[in-house]
KELOMI-223008 format. One record per residue (C-alpha): residue in three letters; x, y, z. Coordinates in steps of 0.2 Angstrom, whole numbers, padded with zeros to 4 digits, always signed. Example, Ala and Ser with C-alpha at 12.3 -4.5 7.8 and 13.67 -1.06 7.14 Angstrom:
2
Ala+0062-0022+0039
Ser+0068-0005+0036
This chain:
900
Unk-0080+0562+0573
Unk-0064+0563+0583
Unk-0047+0562+0573
Unk-0043+0545+0580
Unk-0057+0538+0570
Unk-0048+0542+0554
Unk-0030+0539+0560
Unk-0027+0522+0552
Unk-0011+0511+0552
Unk-0004+0516+0535
Unk-0005+0535+0540
Unk+0006+0531+0556
Unk+0018+0520+0547
Unk+0021+0531+0532
Unk+0020+0548+0540
Unk+0004+0555+0533
Unk+0000+0572+0540
Unk-0017+0578+0544
Unk-0020+0595+0535
Unk-0034+0607+0533
Unk-0041+0613+0516
Unk-0039+0632+0515
Unk-0054+0633+0504
Unk-0067+0622+0512
Unk-0060+0619+0529
Unk-0061+0600+0528
Unk-0048+0589+0536
Unk-0038+0577+0525
Unk-0023+0566+0526
Unk-0008+0565+0514
Unk+0010+0561+0512
Unk+0012+0578+0503
Unk+0009+0595+0509
Unk-0006+0603+0500
Unk-0016+0619+0501
Unk-0033+0611+0496
Unk-0042+0595+0499
Unk-0039+0590+0481
Unk-0057+0591+0475
Unk-0067+0604+0465
Unk-0072+0617+0468
Unk-0057+0619+0480
Unk-0045+0614+0466
Unk-0047+0615+0447
Unk-0045+0600+0437
Unk-0026+0599+0433
Unk-0026+0581+0425
Unk-0033+0586+0408
Unk-0019+0585+0396
Unk-0008+0579+0411
Unk-0014+0563+0418
Unk-0006+0558+0435
Unk-0004+0540+0431
Unk+0011+0532+0423
Unk+0001+0524+0409
Unk-0015+0528+0400
Unk-0027+0514+0403
Unk-0043+0511+0392
Unk-0059+0507+0401
Unk-0057+0488+0401
Unk-0039+0488+0406
Unk-0043+0499+0421
Unk-0056+0487+0427
Unk-0044+0472+0425
Unk-0030+0481+0434
Unk-0041+0484+0449
Unk-0049+0467+0450
Unk-0032+0458+0447
Unk-0024+0469+0460
Unk-0037+0463+0473
Unk-0036+0445+0468
Unk-0017+0446+0471
Unk-0021+0453+0488
Unk-0032+0438+0494
Unk-0049+0444+0487
Unk-0061+0433+0476
Unk-0067+0441+0460
Unk-0086+0439+0459
Unk-0097+0442+0444
Unk-0108+0457+0442
Unk-0126+0457+0449
Unk-0140+0462+0437
Unk-0143+0480+0435
Unk-0162+0477+0439
Unk-0162+0473+0458
Unk-0176+0460+0458
Unk-0169+0453+0475
Unk-0175+0469+0483
Unk-0192+0477+0486
Unk-0187+0495+0489
Unk-0178+0500+0473
Unk-0180+0495+0454
Unk-0161+0496+0450
Unk-0144+0493+0457
Unk-0137+0510+0461
Unk-0121+0505+0471
Unk-0109+0490+0473
Unk-0116+0487+0490
Unk-0134+0485+0484
Unk-0133+0466+0480
Unk-0128+0463+0499
Unk-0142+0473+0506
Unk-0151+0468+0517
Unk-0148+0450+0519
Unk-0129+0449+0519
Unk-0127+0464+0529
Unk-0140+0459+0542
Unk-0131+0442+0544
Unk-0145+0432+0537
Unk-0136+0426+0521
Unk-0118+0423+0517
Unk-0109+0434+0504
Unk-0103+0425+0488
Unk-0085+0428+0495
Unk-0077+0437+0509
Unk-0068+0448+0505
Unk-0073+0450+0487
Unk-0069+0461+0473
Unk-0082+0467+0460
Unk-0085+0479+0446
Unk-0104+0482+0447
Unk-0114+0491+0434
Unk-0126+0504+0441
Unk-0139+0516+0435
Unk-0146+0532+0442
Unk-0158+0544+0435
Unk-0156+0559+0447
Unk-0143+0568+0436
Unk-0151+0563+0419
Unk-0153+0581+0414
Unk-0135+0584+0415
Unk-0129+0569+0405
Unk-0119+0575+0390
Unk-0119+0593+0395
Unk-0105+0593+0409
Unk-0092+0581+0402
Unk-0093+0569+0417
Unk-0111+0564+0421
Unk-0117+0547+0417
Unk-0134+0538+0419
Unk-0125+0521+0419
Unk-0108+0518+0427
Unk-0098+0504+0435
Unk-0093+0505+0453
Unk-0078+0495+0456
Unk-0076+0489+0474
Unk-0069+0478+0487
Unk-0080+0473+0501
Unk-0077+0464+0518
Unk-0090+0458+0530
Unk-0084+0457+0547
Unk-0097+0445+0555
Unk-0097+0443+0574
Unk-0082+0433+0579
Unk-0076+0432+0561
Unk-0066+0448+0557
Unk-0059+0450+0540
Unk-0052+0468+0539
Unk-0058+0486+0542
Unk-0051+0503+0541
Unk-0032+0499+0541
Unk-0032+0486+0527
Unk-0045+0496+0517
Unk-0035+0512+0516
Unk-0019+0502+0513
Unk-0026+0493+0498
Unk-0032+0510+0491
Unk-0015+0518+0492
Unk-0006+0503+0486
Unk-0018+0501+0471
Unk-0015+0520+0466
Unk+0003+0519+0469
Unk+0009+0502+0464
Unk-0003+0498+0449
Unk-0008+0516+0443
Unk+0009+0524+0446
Unk+0002+0539+0456
Unk+0015+0549+0465
Unk+0013+0543+0484
Unk+0012+0561+0490
Unk-0003+0566+0478
Unk-0018+0557+0485
Unk-0028+0565+0499
Unk-0039+0556+0511
Unk-0053+0568+0515
Unk-0062+0564+0532
Unk-0081+0563+0529
Unk-0096+0554+0535
Unk-0107+0542+0525
Unk-0126+0538+0529
Unk-0138+0528+0518
Unk-0150+0513+0519
Unk-0152+0514+0538
Unk-0133+0512+0541
Unk-0119+0525+0543
Unk-0101+0526+0547
Unk-0085+0537+0544
Unk-0077+0537+0527
Unk-0063+0544+0517
Unk-0065+0553+0500
Unk-0050+0549+0490
Unk-0046+0565+0480
Unk-0032+0572+0469
Unk-0031+0582+0453
Unk-0047+0591+0457
Unk-0057+0574+0456
Unk-0064+0561+0468
Unk-0056+0544+0463
Unk-0064+0533+0477
Unk-0074+0533+0493
Unk-0070+0521+0507
Unk-0084+0519+0519
Unk-0083+0510+0535
Unk-0101+0505+0539
Unk-0102+0502+0558
Unk-0119+0510+0564
Unk-0137+0507+0562
Unk-0148+0523+0562
Unk-0162+0520+0575
Unk-0175+0533+0581
Unk-0163+0547+0577
Unk-0148+0539+0586
Unk-0135+0527+0582
Unk-0131+0509+0588
Unk-0116+0498+0583
Unk-0120+0486+0570
Unk-0117+0467+0573
Unk-0108+0466+0556
Unk-0096+0479+0552
Unk-0094+0482+0533
Unk-0081+0488+0521
Unk-0090+0497+0508
Unk-0079+0505+0495
Unk-0083+0513+0478
Unk-0070+0516+0465
Unk-0077+0525+0450
Unk-0072+0516+0434
Unk-0077+0530+0423
Unk-0068+0543+0434
Unk-0052+0533+0435
Unk-0052+0530+0417
Unk-0054+0548+0414
Unk-0040+0552+0426
Unk-0029+0540+0418
Unk-0031+0547+0400
Unk-0033+0565+0404
Unk-0045+0568+0390
Unk-0056+0583+0388
Unk-0071+0574+0394
Unk-0075+0558+0403
Unk-0085+0552+0388
Unk-0070+0553+0377
Unk-0061+0542+0389
Unk-0075+0529+0392
Unk-0083+0527+0375
Unk-0067+0528+0365
Unk-0071+0517+0349
Unk-0090+0519+0351
Unk-0089+0538+0351
Unk-0076+0538+0337
Unk-0088+0527+0327
Unk-0102+0539+0331
Unk-0092+0554+0325
Unk-0088+0546+0309
Unk-0106+0540+0306
Unk-0113+0557+0310
Unk-0099+0567+0301
Unk-0097+0577+0317
Unk-0084+0591+0316
Unk-0068+0591+0326
Unk-0069+0603+0340
Unk-0055+0614+0346
Unk-0046+0605+0361
Unk-0043+0621+0370
Unk-0061+0625+0370
Unk-0066+0608+0377
Unk-0052+0608+0390
Unk-0058+0625+0397
Unk-0076+0620+0397
Unk-0071+0604+0407
Unk-0061+0614+0419
Unk-0075+0627+0422
Unk-0088+0613+0423
Unk-0077+0604+0436
Unk-0077+0620+0447
Unk-0096+0621+0447
Unk-0108+0611+0457
Unk-0120+0606+0444
Unk-0138+0605+0452
Unk-0148+0612+0437
Unk-0147+0618+0419
Unk-0145+0635+0426
Unk-0128+0630+0432
Unk-0124+0623+0415
Unk-0129+0639+0407
Unk-0117+0648+0419
Unk-0103+0636+0415
Unk-0105+0640+0396
Unk-0105+0659+0400
Unk-0089+0657+0410
Unk-0081+0646+0397
Unk-0085+0658+0383
Unk-0078+0673+0394
Unk-0061+0663+0397
Unk-0060+0659+0379
Unk-0065+0677+0373
Unk-0078+0670+0361
Unk-0097+0673+0360
Unk-0108+0661+0370
Unk-0117+0657+0353
Unk-0101+0651+0346
Unk-0097+0640+0360
Unk-0115+0632+0360
Unk-0113+0629+0341
Unk-0097+0619+0344
Unk-0104+0609+0359
Unk-0121+0605+0353
Unk-0117+0590+0341
Unk-0105+0583+0354
Unk-0117+0584+0368
Unk-0130+0575+0358
Unk-0116+0561+0354
Unk-0112+0560+0372
Unk-0130+0558+0377
Unk-0133+0544+0364
Unk-0117+0535+0370
Unk-0123+0535+0388
Unk-0141+0531+0385
Unk-0137+0517+0373
Unk-0125+0509+0385
Unk-0138+0510+0399
Unk-0151+0503+0388
Unk-0139+0488+0383
Unk-0139+0484+0402
Unk-0157+0488+0406
Unk-0165+0479+0391
Unk-0152+0465+0392
Unk-0156+0462+0410
Unk-0174+0459+0406
Unk-0184+0476+0406
Unk-0197+0479+0393
Unk-0200+0498+0390
Unk-0217+0503+0396
Unk-0226+0517+0406
Unk-0224+0509+0423
Unk-0211+0502+0435
Unk-0194+0498+0428
Unk-0200+0499+0410
Unk-0204+0518+0413
Unk-0185+0522+0414
Unk-0181+0511+0399
Unk-0194+0521+0389
Unk-0187+0537+0396
Unk-0169+0533+0390
Unk-0175+0527+0373
Unk-0185+0544+0370
Unk-0171+0555+0376
Unk-0159+0546+0365
Unk-0170+0547+0350
Unk-0172+0566+0353
Unk-0154+0568+0354
Unk-0152+0559+0337
Unk-0166+0570+0330
Unk-0155+0585+0335
Unk-0141+0578+0324
Unk-0153+0577+0309
Unk-0145+0561+0302
Unk-0152+0544+0296
Unk-0146+0534+0310
Unk-0155+0524+0324
Unk-0152+0521+0342
Unk-0152+0503+0339
Unk-0136+0505+0328
Unk-0127+0512+0343
Unk-0133+0498+0355
Unk-0129+0485+0342
Unk-0111+0492+0341
Unk-0109+0492+0360
Unk-0115+0474+0362
Unk-0102+0469+0349
Unk-0089+0479+0359
Unk-0094+0472+0375
Unk-0093+0454+0369
Unk-0078+0448+0379
Unk-0084+0457+0395
Unk-0103+0454+0394
Unk-0106+0440+0382
Unk-0124+0439+0388
Unk-0128+0455+0379
Unk-0120+0449+0363
Unk-0129+0433+0363
Unk-0146+0441+0367
Unk-0143+0456+0355
Unk-0157+0451+0344
Unk-0170+0452+0358
Unk-0163+0469+0364
Unk-0164+0476+0346
Unk-0181+0469+0344
Unk-0187+0479+0360
Unk-0178+0495+0353
Unk-0186+0493+0336
Unk-0204+0491+0344
Unk-0200+0506+0355
Unk-0194+0517+0341
Unk-0209+0513+0331
Unk-0220+0518+0345
Unk-0211+0534+0348
Unk-0215+0538+0329
Unk-0233+0535+0332
Unk-0233+0546+0347
Unk-0226+0560+0337
Unk-0239+0558+0324
Unk-0253+0559+0337
Unk-0243+0572+0347
Unk-0248+0587+0336
Unk-0266+0585+0339
Unk-0264+0582+0357
Unk-0254+0597+0360
Unk-0266+0607+0349
Unk-0281+0602+0359
Unk-0272+0607+0376
Unk-0266+0623+0368
Unk-0283+0628+0365
Unk-0288+0626+0383
Unk-0273+0635+0389
Unk-0276+0650+0378
Unk-0294+0651+0384
Unk-0287+0651+0402
Unk-0273+0663+0398
Unk-0260+0651+0403
Unk-0245+0643+0395
Unk-0237+0626+0396
Unk-0232+0625+0414
Unk-0222+0611+0423
Unk-0237+0601+0429
Unk-0244+0601+0411
Unk-0228+0596+0404
Unk-0226+0582+0416
Unk-0243+0576+0413
Unk-0240+0576+0394
Unk-0225+0566+0396
Unk-0232+0553+0408
Unk-0249+0551+0399
Unk-0243+0553+0381
Unk-0224+0552+0380
Unk-0222+0569+0373
Unk-0206+0578+0380
Unk-0205+0597+0381
Unk-0194+0598+0365
Unk-0208+0590+0355
Unk-0221+0601+0364
Unk-0211+0616+0358
Unk-0211+0610+0340
Unk-0230+0609+0340
Unk-0236+0625+0349
Unk-0234+0644+0348
Unk-0236+0646+0366
Unk-0221+0648+0378
Unk-0215+0632+0385
Unk-0209+0634+0403
Unk-0197+0619+0406
Unk-0189+0617+0423
Unk-0170+0614+0423
Unk-0172+0597+0431
Unk-0187+0591+0421
Unk-0181+0573+0418
Unk-0175+0571+0436
Unk-0193+0576+0441
Unk-0200+0563+0429
Unk-0189+0550+0436
Unk-0193+0554+0454
Unk-0212+0551+0451
Unk-0208+0533+0447
Unk-0192+0529+0457
Unk-0199+0518+0470
Unk-0209+0502+0468
Unk-0228+0503+0473
Unk-0230+0497+0491
Unk-0239+0480+0493
Unk-0254+0478+0505
Unk-0250+0486+0522
Unk-0260+0474+0532
Unk-0255+0456+0537
Unk-0265+0444+0548
Unk-0262+0446+0566
Unk-0258+0431+0578
Unk-0262+0430+0596
Unk-0247+0436+0606
Unk-0236+0423+0616
Unk-0238+0408+0604
Unk-0224+0397+0599
Unk-0220+0396+0580
Unk-0231+0384+0570
Unk-0220+0370+0564
Unk-0224+0371+0545
Unk-0222+0354+0538
Unk-0230+0356+0521
Unk-0214+0353+0512
Unk-0209+0337+0521
Unk-0221+0326+0512
Unk-0231+0332+0497
Unk-0243+0317+0499
Unk-0248+0320+0517
Unk-0266+0323+0519
Unk-0271+0317+0536
Unk-0262+0321+0552
Unk-0265+0325+0571
Unk-0260+0341+0579
Unk-0262+0350+0596
Unk-0274+0365+0596
Unk-0264+0379+0605
Unk-0277+0393+0603
Unk-0293+0399+0595
Unk-0294+0417+0592
Unk-0303+0428+0579
Unk-0311+0413+0571
Unk-0294+0405+0568
Unk-0286+0389+0575
Unk-0268+0389+0579
Unk-0259+0371+0579
Unk-0242+0366+0585
Unk-0239+0359+0568
Unk-0248+0359+0551
Unk-0247+0351+0534
Unk-0260+0364+0527
Unk-0252+0376+0514
Unk-0255+0394+0520
Unk-0259+0406+0505
Unk-0244+0414+0498
Unk-0234+0416+0482
Unk-0250+0418+0472
Unk-0256+0401+0477
Unk-0273+0400+0486
Unk-0273+0391+0503
Unk-0278+0373+0507
Unk-0295+0368+0513
Unk-0300+0354+0524
Unk-0306+0350+0542
Unk-0298+0352+0559
Unk-0307+0342+0573
Unk-0322+0340+0561
Unk-0323+0359+0558
Unk-0322+0365+0540
Unk-0306+0375+0536
Unk-0310+0390+0525
Unk-0294+0399+0524
Unk-0276+0397+0530
Unk-0264+0412+0532
Unk-0247+0414+0539
Unk-0244+0428+0552
Unk-0226+0429+0556
Unk-0221+0412+0562
Unk-0238+0407+0566
Unk-0251+0399+0554
Unk-0269+0404+0556
Unk-0282+0391+0551
Unk-0299+0400+0549
Unk-0314+0388+0552
Unk-0332+0388+0552
Unk-0339+0386+0570
Unk-0333+0388+0587
Unk-0316+0378+0590
Unk-0314+0384+0608
Unk-0318+0367+0615
Unk-0303+0360+0605
Unk-0290+0371+0614
Unk-0277+0360+0622
Unk-0283+0344+0613
Unk-0274+0334+0599
Unk-0286+0333+0585
Unk-0288+0324+0568
Unk-0284+0336+0553
Unk-0288+0332+0535
Unk-0283+0342+0519
Unk-0295+0342+0504
Unk-0285+0331+0492
Unk-0294+0336+0476
Unk-0290+0354+0479
Unk-0272+0351+0484
Unk-0269+0341+0468
Unk-0277+0355+0458
Unk-0266+0368+0466
Unk-0250+0358+0464
Unk-0255+0355+0445
Unk-0258+0374+0442
Unk-0243+0380+0452
Unk-0232+0368+0442
Unk-0241+0373+0426
Unk-0236+0391+0430
Unk-0218+0387+0429
Unk-0220+0377+0413
Unk-0230+0391+0404
Unk-0217+0404+0410
Unk-0203+0393+0403
Unk-0213+0391+0386
Unk-0217+0409+0385
Unk-0198+0414+0387
Unk-0193+0402+0373
Unk-0207+0408+0361
Unk-0206+0427+0365
Unk-0188+0430+0370
Unk-0177+0432+0385
Unk-0186+0449+0390
Unk-0200+0438+0397
Unk-0201+0439+0416
Unk-0216+0435+0428
Unk-0224+0451+0435
Unk-0238+0442+0444
Unk-0247+0425+0446
Unk-0262+0417+0454
Unk-0266+0399+0456
Unk-0283+0392+0461
Unk-0292+0376+0461
Unk-0301+0380+0445
Unk-0288+0389+0435
Unk-0272+0400+0435
Unk-0266+0416+0427
Unk-0248+0422+0424
Unk-0243+0440+0420
Unk-0227+0442+0410
Unk-0217+0456+0403
Unk-0220+0458+0384
Unk-0221+0473+0372
Unk-0237+0468+0363
Unk-0253+0458+0363
Unk-0250+0439+0359
Unk-0255+0432+0342
Unk-0265+0416+0340
Unk-0249+0408+0333
Unk-0239+0413+0348
Unk-0252+0407+0360
Unk-0252+0390+0350
Unk-0233+0388+0351
Unk-0233+0392+0370
Unk-0247+0379+0373
Unk-0238+0366+0362
Unk-0221+0368+0370
Unk-0229+0368+0388
Unk-0238+0352+0384
Unk-0223+0344+0376
Unk-0214+0347+0393
Unk-0229+0339+0402
Unk-0228+0324+0391
Unk-0209+0322+0393
Unk-0212+0320+0412
Unk-0197+0331+0418
Unk-0193+0329+0436
Unk-0198+0344+0447
Unk-0185+0346+0461
Unk-0189+0357+0476
Unk-0175+0360+0489
Unk-0170+0374+0501
Unk-0153+0382+0497
Unk-0142+0395+0505
Unk-0146+0411+0495
Unk-0128+0414+0489
Unk-0126+0396+0483
Unk-0143+0397+0474
Unk-0138+0414+0466
Unk-0121+0407+0461
Unk-0129+0391+0453
Unk-0144+0398+0445
Unk-0142+0416+0443
Unk-0156+0429+0446
Unk-0170+0421+0436
Unk-0173+0414+0453
Unk-0183+0430+0458
Unk-0198+0428+0446
Unk-0211+0432+0459
Unk-0201+0447+0467
Unk-0189+0447+0481
Unk-0188+0432+0493
Unk-0184+0436+0512
Unk-0170+0428+0522
Unk-0154+0419+0520
Unk-0161+0403+0513
Unk-0172+0401+0497
Unk-0183+0386+0492
Unk-0178+0383+0474
Unk-0190+0374+0462
Unk-0181+0367+0447
Unk-0187+0360+0431
Unk-0171+0356+0423
Unk-0167+0365+0406
Unk-0184+0374+0407
Unk-0187+0384+0423
Unk-0179+0388+0440
Unk-0187+0399+0453
Unk-0186+0403+0471
Unk-0204+0397+0476
Unk-0213+0392+0491
Unk-0228+0384+0483
Unk-0233+0366+0481
Unk-0229+0356+0466
Unk-0230+0339+0458
Unk-0215+0327+0457
Unk-0215+0326+0438
Unk-0222+0337+0425
Unk-0232+0322+0418
Unk-0243+0323+0434
Unk-0250+0340+0427
Unk-0259+0330+0414
Unk-0263+0344+0402
Unk-0262+0362+0400
Unk-0275+0372+0391
Unk-0272+0391+0388
Unk-0289+0399+0388
Unk-0286+0417+0384
Unk-0273+0431+0383
Unk-0275+0449+0387
Unk-0264+0464+0387
Unk-0268+0471+0404
Unk-0256+0486+0404
Unk-0242+0493+0394
Unk-0228+0480+0394
Unk-0238+0466+0403
Unk-0248+0452+0395
Unk-0259+0440+0405
Unk-0261+0422+0401
Unk-0275+0412+0408
Unk-0275+0393+0408
Unk-0281+0377+0416
Unk-0271+0362+0420
Unk-0276+0344+0424
Unk-0294+0340+0428
Unk-0298+0359+0426
Unk-0291+0359+0408
Unk-0301+0344+0404
Unk-0317+0353+0410
Unk-0312+0369+0400
Unk-0309+0359+0384
Unk-0326+0350+0386
Unk-0335+0367+0389
Unk-0327+0374+0374
Unk-0332+0359+0364
Unk-0350+0361+0370
Unk-0350+0380+0366
Unk-0344+0376+0348
Unk-0357+0363+0345
Unk-0370+0376+0351
Unk-0364+0389+0339
Unk-0364+0376+0325
Unk-0381+0371+0329
Unk-0387+0389+0329
Unk-0379+0392+0312
Unk-0386+0376+0305
Unk-0369+0369+0300
Unk-0358+0355+0306
Unk-0344+0358+0319
Unk-0331+0358+0305
Unk-0340+0371+0296
Unk-0344+0382+0311
Unk-0328+0393+0309
Unk-0331+0398+0290
Unk-0349+0400+0293
Unk-0346+0412+0308
Unk-0333+0422+0297
Unk-0346+0424+0283
Unk-0360+0431+0295
Unk-0348+0442+0304
Unk-0342+0450+0287
Unk-0360+0453+0282
Unk-0364+0461+0300
Unk-0349+0472+0298
Unk-0355+0479+0281
Unk-0372+0482+0289
Unk-0364+0490+0304
Unk-0354+0502+0293
Unk-0370+0508+0284
Unk-0379+0510+0301
Unk-0364+0520+0308
Unk-0365+0532+0293
Unk-0384+0534+0297
Unk-0381+0536+0315
Unk-0367+0549+0312
Unk-0378+0559+0302
Unk-0392+0558+0315
Unk-0379+0562+0329
Unk-0374+0578+0320
Unk-0392+0583+0318
Unk-0395+0579+0336
Unk-0380+0589+0342
Unk-0386+0604+0333
Unk-0404+0603+0341
Unk-0397+0599+0358
Unk-0385+0614+0358
Unk-0399+0626+0352
Unk-0410+0620+0366
Unk-0397+0620+0379
Unk-0398+0632+0394
Unk-0383+0644+0396
Unk-0375+0643+0414
Unk-0359+0653+0418
Unk-0356+0656+0399
Unk-0357+0637+0395
Unk-0371+0628+0385
Unk-0376+0614+0396
Unk-0381+0598+0387
Unk-0387+0583+0398
Unk-0395+0569+0388
Unk-0398+0551+0388
Unk-0397+0540+0372
Unk-0401+0523+0366
Unk-0384+0515+0361
Unk-0367+0511+0368
Unk-0351+0520+0373
Unk-0345+0523+0355
Unk-0361+0531+0351
Unk-0359+0542+0367
Unk-0341+0547+0361
Unk-0347+0551+0343
Unk-0361+0563+0350
Unk-0349+0570+0362
Unk-0336+0574+0349
Unk-0350+0583+0338
Unk-0356+0593+0353
Unk-0339+0598+0359
Unk-0334+0606+0342
Unk-0343+0621+0350
Unk-0330+0628+0362
Unk-0344+0633+0374
Unk-0352+0616+0376
Unk-0353+0607+0393
Unk-0359+0589+0390
Unk-0365+0575+0401
Unk-0371+0560+0391
Unk-0378+0543+0397
Unk-0383+0526+0389
Unk-0388+0509+0395
Unk-0382+0492+0388
Unk-0386+0475+0393
Unk-0372+0474+0406
Unk-0369+0492+0412
Unk-0374+0510+0412
Unk-0361+0521+0403
Unk-0357+0540+0405
Unk-0347+0553+0396
Unk-0343+0570+0403
Unk-0334+0582+0391
Unk-0333+0600+0386
Unk-0327+0612+0373
Unk-0311+0622+0374
Unk-0318+0638+0382
Unk-0326+0629+0397
Unk-0316+0628+0413
Unk-0322+0612+0422
Unk-0313+0596+0425
Unk-0323+0583+0417
Unk-0314+0569+0426
Unk-0317+0577+0443
Unk-0336+0579+0439
Unk-0337+0560+0434
Unk-0328+0554+0450
Unk-0336+0566+0462
Unk-0354+0566+0455
Unk-0356+0547+0451
Unk-0343+0538+0461
Unk-0355+0535+0476
Unk-0367+0527+0463
Unk-0354+0514+0459
Unk-0348+0522+0443
Unk-0330+0519+0439
Unk-0319+0528+0426
Unk-0307+0542+0422
Unk-0300+0552+0408
Unk-0293+0569+0405
Unk-0299+0587+0411
Unk-0309+0589+0395
Unk-0315+0571+0392
Unk-0320+0557+0405
Unk-0329+0541+0403
Unk-0335+0528+0415
Unk-0348+0514+0418
Unk-0358+0508+0432
Unk-0372+0495+0437
Unk-0384+0491+0423
Unk-0399+0494+0435
Unk-0393+0512+0439
Unk-0407+0525+0439
Unk-0400+0535+0424
Unk-0412+0550+0426
Unk-0408+0552+0444
Unk-0389+0551+0440
Unk-0390+0563+0426
Unk-0400+0575+0437
Unk-0386+0574+0450
Unk-0372+0577+0438
Unk-0382+0592+0430
Unk-0384+0600+0448
Unk-0365+0598+0451
Unk-0360+0604+0434
Unk-0371+0620+0435
Unk-0364+0624+0452
Unk-0346+0623+0446
Unk-0350+0634+0431
Unk-0359+0647+0442
Unk-0344+0647+0453
Unk-0332+0649+0439
Unk-0342+0662+0431
Unk-0343+0672+0448
């Protein structure tokens, strides 16, 4: 970029000179004369022990100084946005202060909450997680202070001149920095499809702020000017606090009382200040990209101090653990407090990652202290700044306790898991490589340190292990790639479904008939969306079987040929019974969600939903399966809300107004496009951005009956229920089934429960005895099968069918695979499916999962598992003998190949 792009008004007025760093050759502007650009590695940290500010500001005071300065300079202070970016589809977490305004504000579709604005936005990033605690300056969670200005077409606010002036004035007037000290290094910023020139504001060896002038869109390898020019600044609250205090690490400055509390609680020894200062300076001069760089920092520090590296490590180890615990505990306070449930997928994966790294750091300290203790202390400390975490502390700590208990269970099972894998690796002459460690962490939650504890084999851990773990889960899964296509050149359909919820008959002009779909000029039919199925009905006498939205056009799929209707106005009618059922089920979904949150806790968020005429389902975040008592309480609360007859209000609102009024609970079903959102509110119960159809009052739902609850994946529970007429039919069917059971047992309906319990108890005792007999028989059968098994490629191949079910297959497989040379394929048939198990002993080198999928997938068998054990099921009428013959041939071919 030319020099003129960086020559702003304050530089001209005050006499800033453009200079060149003698180390890196980069250009910068400053009132003073400097040899370097002011940033490491060109300049060593010189602020440690000698802060460049007139006053030492703690974390909270630094934030307040920044925000109040901007308020005094015509900016509006806005509240933080959640750390979970539910308003976006492309990321899980907020990673910069500009994230809340992408894409809708920057595109001009939505208004910002204020313009210009000042914010201190909590952010979380996982790319440097391996370095947290080790360098003295890396954080997982951090606050990015910022002032933003959105220069919409014809409505300029300010751009480069004012931005740079505000930065210099804040540093000089508020923080007391020598005006000649700051350097404004010329740079270029690019991200999220936008780009522009920027200044990196440096002094003392550190970057204190970045001033980005977003003015281009990146298109097909080129740049075009943006309609809206954006001031995107970032002032690191952690970095500025550290510069202000000049402590030996950023953690000491940021965590202050919390870190002191931890040191007392753990009895951590005081570490020599000179040692920590030298370590920080060496760390600052090193670009840390891996643990190899950290090892080099330690070597250089020990050399400068004239001590052995081992002595340095011994002194640093407990501090590094404490720093990690502080960082992860603070990140967890925000992540869990903003509604993430630890799990093995999506946002929950990262919460679990933080918990388990924090627990491992605590283990290294070898003390009776929990991660929850630190999070609790931080919630108390943050009470004034973030009262929501203090008020929600009980729910946050409950989630942590559950996760700590699960981690202990993982460790108990971990030894046998690692032992089993170790056997296979030894047989193959391998060690625990990176891919094996990643699979162990992903599948079983066992981190490399735990693996080291449980094995005698070398454990090859990459320096960026946790960054790789995070990278495998950093982006949300993409939704369906296809969308219905509309004929080109058609005007937008006037979608009038929200204008009159009672409208069932209307007339409209048929604009086109293409691909079996009718396009009308206007419609009251509801197109499928938001988990709600489409309306049905008739158009010009033809049955409507589906309704979909394709861009701005609504496609009505019909039975029959509607070409004769093109250009005519026709009578249209919506199936009233179906529409009423859909309205009841969609409103019931909002009611059940609100009830679930009240019963289970504030961590409950919707992750999916489906509403049909016959019933509905709702997927919510929760850490465990629901008990009968919890289900009963949710159902009771939901029906209380139905009986009260609360008003259900639905109205469109500007996005910024809705967010300011209702917060980010709006985005239960995921992100909502555009600058306007349709808000559905049941006062004091639930409020969401929702495009579905609803009743006018909750009493119109009539009745809600929860039919079942299933834990469909880690951290997600599914509730299935019926509302209105469907609920009545469901209850009547349950009553019929109960009477049938009572009749079969020969008792009254009132006695059916106790009679069933008695019979089941007797059956279980009989089953235990049968299992003992079957186990003995399986052991005997395993011996015979192995004796008779042909040997192929050094493996004893057992292919066998039994009469039984999956657990019988698993029991026999276990007995057979006690022989390291066993290669096993078993099958059985139940009343509803054909079941298979493929497994092998520790000396066999065949991927059981690959065999199952490759050999049986085409036959309709679905399943999965591990390289040494896979299971699956297929159609009940599958030809088992043919299927087993097919697997035998594939297995023997693989064994011969391996043996060759």
